[in-house]
PyMOL CGO cylinders between C-alpha atoms (Angstrom):
from pymol import cmd
from pymol.cgo import CYLINDER

trace = [
    CYLINDER, -76.00, -79.21, -125.00, -73.11, -79.82, -127.38, 0.3, 1, 1, 1, 1, 1, 1,
    CYLINDER, -73.11, -79.82, -127.38, -71.12, -76.62, -127.81, 0.3, 1, 1, 1, 1, 1, 1,
    CYLINDER, -71.12, -76.62, -127.81, -68.79, -76.57, -130.85, 0.3, 1, 1, 1, 1, 1, 1,
    CYLINDER, -68.79, -76.57, -130.85, -66.08, -73.93, -131.22, 0.3, 1, 1, 1, 1, 1, 1,
    CYLINDER, -66.08, -73.93, -131.22, -67.41, -71.69, -128.40, 0.3, 1, 1, 1, 1, 1, 1,
    CYLINDER, -67.41, -71.69, -128.40, -70.32, -70.04, -130.19, 0.3, 1, 1, 1, 1, 1, 1,
    CYLINDER, -70.32, -70.04, -130.19, -71.75, -72.90, -132.22, 0.3, 1, 1, 1, 1, 1, 1,
    CYLINDER, -71.75, -72.90, -132.22, -74.15, -75.58, -130.83, 0.3, 1, 1, 1, 1, 1, 1,
    CYLINDER, -74.15, -75.58, -130.83, -75.62, -78.78, -132.11, 0.3, 1, 1, 1, 1, 1, 1,
    CYLINDER, -75.62, -78.78, -132.11, -79.38, -79.17, -132.37, 0.3, 1, 1, 1, 1, 1, 1,
    CYLINDER, -79.38, -79.17, -132.37, -80.41, -82.08, -130.20, 0.3, 1, 1, 1, 1, 1, 1,
    CYLINDER, -80.41, -82.08, -130.20, -83.05, -83.13, -132.71, 0.3, 1, 1, 1, 1, 1, 1,
    CYLINDER, -83.05, -83.13, -132.71, -81.52, -82.88, -136.22, 0.3, 1, 1, 1, 1, 1, 1,
    CYLINDER, -81.52, -82.88, -136.22, -77.86, -82.81, -135.00, 0.3, 1, 1, 1, 1, 1, 1,
    CYLINDER, -77.86, -82.81, -135.00, -76.98, -79.87, -137.39, 0.3, 1, 1, 1, 1, 1, 1,
    CYLINDER, -76.98, -79.87, -137.39, -74.66, -77.16, -136.06, 0.3, 1, 1, 1, 1, 1, 1,
    CYLINDER, -74.66, -77.16, -136.06, -75.93, -73.55, -135.62, 0.3, 1, 1, 1, 1, 1, 1,
    CYLINDER, -75.93, -73.55, -135.62, -74.70, -70.29, -134.09, 0.3, 1, 1, 1, 1, 1, 1,
    CYLINDER, -74.70, -70.29, -134.09, -75.86, -70.12, -130.49, 0.3, 1, 1, 1, 1, 1, 1,
    CYLINDER, -75.86, -70.12, -130.49, -77.93, -67.01, -131.28, 0.3, 1, 1, 1, 1, 1, 1,
    CYLINDER, -77.93, -67.01, -131.28, -80.04, -69.08, -133.72, 0.3, 1, 1, 1, 1, 1, 1,
    CYLINDER, -80.04, -69.08, -133.72, -81.19, -71.79, -131.35, 0.3, 1, 1, 1, 1, 1, 1,
    CYLINDER, -81.19, -71.79, -131.35, -83.53, -72.07, -128.39, 0.3, 1, 1, 1, 1, 1, 1,
    CYLINDER, -83.53, -72.07, -128.39, -83.42, -74.11, -125.17, 0.3, 1, 1, 1, 1, 1, 1,
    CYLINDER, -83.42, -74.11, -125.17, -86.36, -76.26, -124.24, 0.3, 1, 1, 1, 1, 1, 1,
    CYLINDER, -86.36, -76.26, -124.24, -86.43, -77.03, -120.51, 0.3, 1, 1, 1, 1, 1, 1,
    CYLINDER, -86.43, -77.03, -120.51, -88.66, -79.34, -118.51, 0.3, 1, 1, 1, 1, 1, 1,
    CYLINDER, -88.66, -79.34, -118.51, -90.28, -77.29, -115.71, 0.3, 1, 1, 1, 1, 1, 1,
    CYLINDER, -90.28, -77.29, -115.71, -90.01, -80.05, -113.10, 0.3, 1, 1, 1, 1, 1, 1,
    CYLINDER, -90.01, -80.05, -113.10, -86.46, -81.04, -114.00, 0.3, 1, 1, 1, 1, 1, 1,
    CYLINDER, -86.46, -81.04, -114.00, -84.04, -78.25, -114.96, 0.3, 1, 1, 1, 1, 1, 1,
    CYLINDER, -84.04, -78.25, -114.96, -81.40, -80.85, -115.75, 0.3, 1, 1, 1, 1, 1, 1,
    CYLINDER, -81.40, -80.85, -115.75, -83.54, -81.97, -118.71, 0.3, 1, 1, 1, 1, 1, 1,
    CYLINDER, -83.54, -81.97, -118.71, -82.87, -79.49, -121.49, 0.3, 1, 1, 1, 1, 1, 1,
    CYLINDER, -82.87, -79.49, -121.49, -82.81, -79.71, -125.30, 0.3, 1, 1, 1, 1, 1, 1,
    CYLINDER, -82.81, -79.71, -125.30, -81.26, -77.28, -127.76, 0.3, 1, 1, 1, 1, 1, 1,
    CYLINDER, -81.26, -77.28, -127.76, -83.50, -76.87, -130.86, 0.3, 1, 1, 1, 1, 1, 1,
    CYLINDER, -83.50, -76.87, -130.86, -82.96, -75.02, -134.11, 0.3, 1, 1, 1, 1, 1, 1,
    CYLINDER, -82.96, -75.02, -134.11, -85.87, -72.96, -135.46, 0.3, 1, 1, 1, 1, 1, 1,
    CYLINDER, -85.87, -72.96, -135.46, -87.04, -75.66, -137.85, 0.3, 1, 1, 1, 1, 1, 1,
    CYLINDER, -87.04, -75.66, -137.85, -87.06, -78.36, -135.19, 0.3, 1, 1, 1, 1, 1, 1,
    CYLINDER, -87.06, -78.36, -135.19, -88.74, -76.04, -132.70, 0.3, 1, 1, 1, 1, 1, 1,
    CYLINDER, -88.74, -76.04, -132.70, -91.54, -75.41, -135.16, 0.3, 1, 1, 1, 1, 1, 1,
    CYLINDER, -91.54, -75.41, -135.16, -92.01, -79.16, -135.59, 0.3, 1, 1, 1, 1, 1, 1,
    CYLINDER, -92.01, -79.16, -135.59, -91.90, -79.94, -131.85, 0.3, 1, 1, 1, 1, 1, 1,
    CYLINDER, -91.90, -79.94, -131.85, -93.46, -76.77, -130.35, 0.3, 1, 1, 1, 1, 1, 1,
    CYLINDER, -93.46, -76.77, -130.35, -93.46, -76.27, -126.59, 0.3, 1, 1, 1, 1, 1, 1,
    CYLINDER, -93.46, -76.27, -126.59, -95.20, -79.19, -124.90, 0.3, 1, 1, 1, 1, 1, 1,
    CYLINDER, -95.20, -79.19, -124.90, -97.09, -78.75, -121.68, 0.3, 1, 1, 1, 1, 1, 1,
    CYLINDER, -97.09, -78.75, -121.68, -94.78, -78.72, -118.71, 0.3, 1, 1, 1, 1, 1, 1,
    CYLINDER, -94.78, -78.72, -118.71, -91.85, -77.20, -120.64, 0.3, 1, 1, 1, 1, 1, 1,
    CYLINDER, -91.85, -77.20, -120.64, -90.49, -73.68, -120.93, 0.3, 1, 1, 1, 1, 1, 1,
    CYLINDER, -90.49, -73.68, -120.93, -88.64, -72.09, -123.84, 0.3, 1, 1, 1, 1, 1, 1,
    CYLINDER, -88.64, -72.09, -123.84, -85.60, -69.89, -123.51, 0.3, 1, 1, 1, 1, 1, 1,
    CYLINDER, -85.60, -69.89, -123.51, -84.94, -68.12, -126.84, 0.3, 1, 1, 1, 1, 1, 1,
    CYLINDER, -84.94, -68.12, -126.84, -81.77, -66.18, -125.79, 0.3, 1, 1, 1, 1, 1, 1,
    CYLINDER, -81.77, -66.18, -125.79, -79.04, -68.54, -124.61, 0.3, 1, 1, 1, 1, 1, 1,
    CYLINDER, -79.04, -68.54, -124.61, -76.18, -66.43, -125.96, 0.3, 1, 1, 1, 1, 1, 1,
    CYLINDER, -76.18, -66.43, -125.96, -74.87, -66.06, -122.42, 0.3, 1, 1, 1, 1, 1, 1,
    CYLINDER, -74.87, -66.06, -122.42, -73.87, -69.74, -122.49, 0.3, 1, 1, 1, 1, 1, 1,
    CYLINDER, -73.87, -69.74, -122.49, -71.36, -69.19, -125.33, 0.3, 1, 1, 1, 1, 1, 1,
    CYLINDER, -71.36, -69.19, -125.33, -67.83, -69.69, -124.08, 0.3, 1, 1, 1, 1, 1, 1,
]
cmd.load_cgo(trace, "trace")
């Protein structure tokens, strides 16, 4: 996850920058080290593949 200015993050798919409250975190269930931040538009394109979980509220990660 690329955090920009403490409360902004970069979408791992489209590389645009969004407030951390507006993105979701896609995690692989078998490997918690594999995670991707996705904006709403990219999430709707990708969905949640089998074997992955989605965390919509990641605001606690803002620094």
